[in-house]
C-alpha positions as CSV (number, residue, x, y, z in Angstrom):
1,M,0.0,0.0,0.0
2,D,2.8,2.4,0.7
3,S,3.8,2.2,-2.9
4,L,0.5,4.0,-3.7
5,L,1.9,7.1,-1.9
6,Q,5.2,7.5,-3.8
7,F,3.9,10.3,-6.0
8,E,2.8,13.9,-5.6
9,L,-0.3,13.8,-3.4
10,D,-1.6,17.4,-3.6
11,D,-4.2,16.4,-6.2
12,Y,-7.7,15.4,-5.0
13,A,-8.2,13.0,-8.0
14,V,-5.0,11.2,-7.1
15,R,-5.6,11.2,-3.3
16,Q,-9.2,10.2,-3.2
17,P,-8.8,6.6,-4.5
18,V,-6.2,6.0,-1.8
19,V,-8.7,7.3,0.8
20,D,-11.4,5.1,-0.6
21,L,-9.2,2.1,-0.6
22,W,-8.3,2.7,3.1
23,T,-11.9,3.1,4.0
24,T,-12.8,-0.2,2.3
25,L,-9.9,-2.1,3.9
26,L,-10.8,-0.7,7.4
27,Q,-14.0,-2.6,7.1
28,D,-12.4,-6.0,6.1
29,V,-13.4,-9.0,8.1
30,D,-9.7,-10.0,8.6
31,P,-8.3,-8.2,11.6
32,N,-4.8,-8.4,10.1
33,V,-6.0,-6.4,7.1
34,R,-7.5,-3.8,9.3
35,E,-4.4,-3.5,11.4
36,G,-2.2,-3.4,8.4
37,V,-4.2,-0.6,6.8
38,H,-4.2,1.4,10.0
39,W,-0.4,1.0,10.2
40,S,-0.1,2.2,6.6
41,M,-2.4,5.1,7.2
42,S,-0.5,6.1,10.3
43,R,2.8,6.2,8.4
44,A,1.4,7.9,5.3
45,V,-1.1,10.5,6.6
46,H,0.2,14.0,7.1
47,S,-1.8,17.1,7.9
48,D,-0.6,18.7,4.7
49,W,-1.7,15.7,2.6
50,L,-5.3,15.3,3.8
51,D,-7.7,18.2,4.3
52,E,-9.5,18.2,7.6
53,P,-12.8,16.8,6.5
54,A,-11.0,13.8,4.8
55,A,-8.9,13.3,7.9
56,R,-11.9,13.4,10.2
57,Y,-13.7,10.9,8.0
58,L,-10.9,8.5,8.0
59,D,-10.4,8.9,11.7
60,S,-14.1,8.0,12.2
61,K,-13.6,4.7,10.4
62,L,-10.9,3.6,12.8
63,P,-11.8,1.3,15.7
64,E,-12.0,2.9,19.1
65,G,-8.5,3.2,20.6
66,W,-7.0,3.6,17.2
67,Q,-8.5,7.0,16.5
68,R,-6.1,9.9,16.0
69,E,-6.5,13.6,16.4
70,D,-3.0,14.5,15.2
71,W,-4.1,14.1,11.5
72,W,-5.7,17.5,11.4
């Protein structure tokens, strides 16, 4: 997944598919997938990459205890 983030990410059209993929994977039945995507998000998400509404939306999809307020 980190390879998806190896390009310029200031474009909504480029960024949104990654956000959508993360959102989908956060709902996977396999806990290893959910934990892996959370790890990837934590490494990749920066306040200058996501706007606040997108960061809050992603944060709301995280399980309790994994939610982060340092993304915005």
